[in-house]
DOROTI-279462 format. One record per residue: x, z, y of N, C-alpha, C, O in turn; residue in one letter. Coordinates in steps of 0.05 Angstrom, whole numbers, padded with zeros to 5 digits, always signed. Each point is the difference from the previous one (the first is absolute). Example, Ala and Ser with C-alpha at 12.3 -4.5 7.8 and 13.67 -1.06 7.14 Angstrom:
2
+00264+00156-00114-00018+00000+00024+00018+00000+00024+00021+00013+00000a/-00028-00027+00021+00016+00001+00024-00015+00014+00022+00010+00004+00022s/
end
This chain:
70
+00277+00001-00195-00018-00027+00005-00015+00003+00031-00023+00006+00007x/+00043-00013+00008-00013+00010+00029-00008-00031+00009-00005-00004+00024x/+00002-00022-00048-00005-00018+00013-00038-00009-00007-00005-00024+00001x/-00009+00035-00005-00030-00005-00002-00008+00007+00022-00019-00012+00009x/+00032+00032+00007-00023-00007+00029+00010-00019+00012-00010-00001+00022x/+00029-00020-00026+00001-00022+00016-00002-00029-00012+00004-00022+00011x/-00009+00027-00035-00007-00022-00022-00029-00020+00013-00024+00005+00002x/+00036-00023+00003-00032-00018+00007-00025+00009-00021-00019+00012+00009x/+00020-00018-00031-00013-00001-00021-00013+00029-00005-00024+00004-00007x/+00041+00015+00012-00013+00029+00000-00015+00007+00025-00019+00015+00000x/+00028-00026+00020-00015+00001+00022-00033-00008-00005-00020+00015+00002x/+00021-00037-00008-00026-00012-00002-00016+00019-00018-00021+00009+00009x/+00028-00003-00030-00013+00020-00023-00004+00015+00014-00020-00008+00011x/+00026+00029-00001-00005+00021+00022-00021-00004+00016-00016+00019+00002x/+00011-00046+00015-00019-00016+00021-00027+00005-00017-00022+00005+00008x/+00033-00010-00038-00034-00014-00012-00001+00030-00017-00023+00009+00003x/+00039+00010-00019-00012+00029+00000-00015+00007+00017-00024+00000-00004x/+00036+00009+00030-00014+00008+00023-00021-00019+00014-00009+00002+00023x/+00005-00022-00044-00032-00021+00023+00007+00010+00028-00013+00013+00016x/+00044-00023-00014+00004-00008+00033-00015+00017+00015-00014-00011+00017x/+00012+00038-00018-00007+00014+00023+00015+00027-00003+00003+00006-00024x/+00009+00015+00044+00016+00010+00000-00008+00027-00008-00022+00005+00010x/+00034+00019-00027-00006+00009-00018-00021+00030+00014-00022+00009-00005x/+00045-00001+00023-00009+00017+00025-00028-00003+00011-00017+00017-00007x/+00010-00036+00022-00016-00002+00018-00014-00032-00003-00007-00015+00018x/+00006+00013-00046-00012-00025-00002-00004-00029+00017-00018-00015-00005x/+00033+00013+00019+00008-00025+00019+00001-00022-00010+00019+00002-00015x/-00028-00025+00014+00011-00023-00011+00024-00001+00014+00006+00006+00023x/+00009-00016-00047+00032-00014+00014+00004-00026+00000+00020-00006+00011x/-00036-00015-00023-00009-00026+00005+00026-00008+00014+00019-00011-00010x/-00025+00019+00038+00021-00013+00024+00021+00001-00005+00009-00017+00015x/+00013+00027-00030+00028+00004-00005+00000+00022+00015+00020-00002+00014x/-00035+00028-00007+00002+00025+00011+00008+00031-00021-00008+00023+00003x/+00023-00034-00020+00001+00019-00022+00034-00001-00012+00017-00018-00002x/-00017+00041-00003+00029+00005-00009+00001+00017-00043-00020+00012-00010x/+00035-00015+00000+00010+00006-00026+00009+00031+00004+00019+00006+00015x/-00038+00014-00031+00006+00028+00001+00012+00012-00017+00001-00015-00020x/+00011+00037+00015+00008+00019-00032-00021+00015+00019-00002+00001+00024x/-00013+00011-00046-00018+00013-00006+00020+00035+00003+00000+00019+00016x/+00011-00025-00037+00023+00028-00004+00019-00015+00015+00009-00019-00012x/+00004+00023+00043+00022-00012+00008+00022+00006-00018-00001+00016-00019x/+00022-00029+00027+00031-00005-00016+00009+00024+00004+00009+00014-00018x/-00012-00003+00049+00020+00024+00008-00007+00025-00016+00015+00018-00004x/-00044-00020-00006-00010+00021-00017-00001-00003-00033-00015+00011-00015x/+00028-00022+00010+00012-00005-00027-00014-00027-00014+00011-00011-00019x/-00030+00002+00029-00023-00024+00000+00018-00022-00004+00021-00003+00013x/-00031-00017-00040+00007-00025-00007-00005-00026+00008-00016+00000+00018x/+00025-00022-00024-00005-00026+00015-00010-00019-00026+00009-00018-00014x/-00042+00040+00018-00010-00026-00032-00029-00004+00016-00011+00008+00020x/+00007-00025-00041-00034+00000+00010-00012+00007+00004-00012-00007+00020x/+00003+00029-00037-00013+00018-00001+00000+00025+00032-00019+00008+00012x/+00041-00003-00009+00012+00011+00023-00007-00006+00034+00001+00014+00021x/-00008-00045-00026-00005-00017+00022-00027+00004+00008-00017+00007-00016x/+00010-00012+00043-00031-00004+00011+00006-00019+00022+00023-00003+00006x/-00039-00007+00006-00006-00016+00027-00016+00020+00022-00020+00014-00005x/+00031-00016+00026-00008+00013+00023+00005-00019+00018+00018-00016+00003x/-00041+00022+00011+00005-00012+00034+00026+00014+00020+00011+00022-00002x/-00008-00039+00016+00029+00011+00010-00007+00033+00019+00015+00019+00005x/-00042-00024+00002-00008+00037+00019+00016+00016-00022+00022+00009+00003x/-00042-00005-00032-00006+00014-00015+00027+00003-00003+00007+00022+00006x/+00009-00035-00013+00024-00003-00015+00023+00017+00018+00019+00013-00010x/-00022-00015+00039+00012+00011+00027+00001+00026-00007+00020+00014-00003x/-00056-00003+00000-00005+00026+00002+00009+00021-00031+00004+00024-00001x/-00003-00042-00020+00008+00009-00023+00031+00011+00000+00006+00023-00007x/+00014-00044+00017+00024+00009+00000+00010-00002-00027-00009-00017-00015x/+00033+00039+00006+00008+00003-00019-00006+00035-00019+00015+00017-00008x/-00047-00019+00008-00009+00022-00005-00025-00018-00025-00008-00023+00000x/+00003+00045-00017-00021-00009-00026-00022+00004+00007-00004+00024+00003x/-00019-00041+00005-00024+00008-00001-00013-00013-00023+00001-00024-00003x/-00011+00037-00010-00013-00005-00021-00029-00007-00002-00009-00005-00022x/
end
């Protein structure tokens, strides 16, 4: 079920759950400078589910790459 990260309703729910702030640095992402990221990357066996997705600013997401950063 890899559709959830592209589903607009799921993206809005993640924005609300994460309070419009990057989960790593806390930067407000209301300006649209954000990405939905997998906590446990798909490459490492993570699932494409609501609870495995998080809101990150683009800078933090680029630093994280395909690593698991708990």
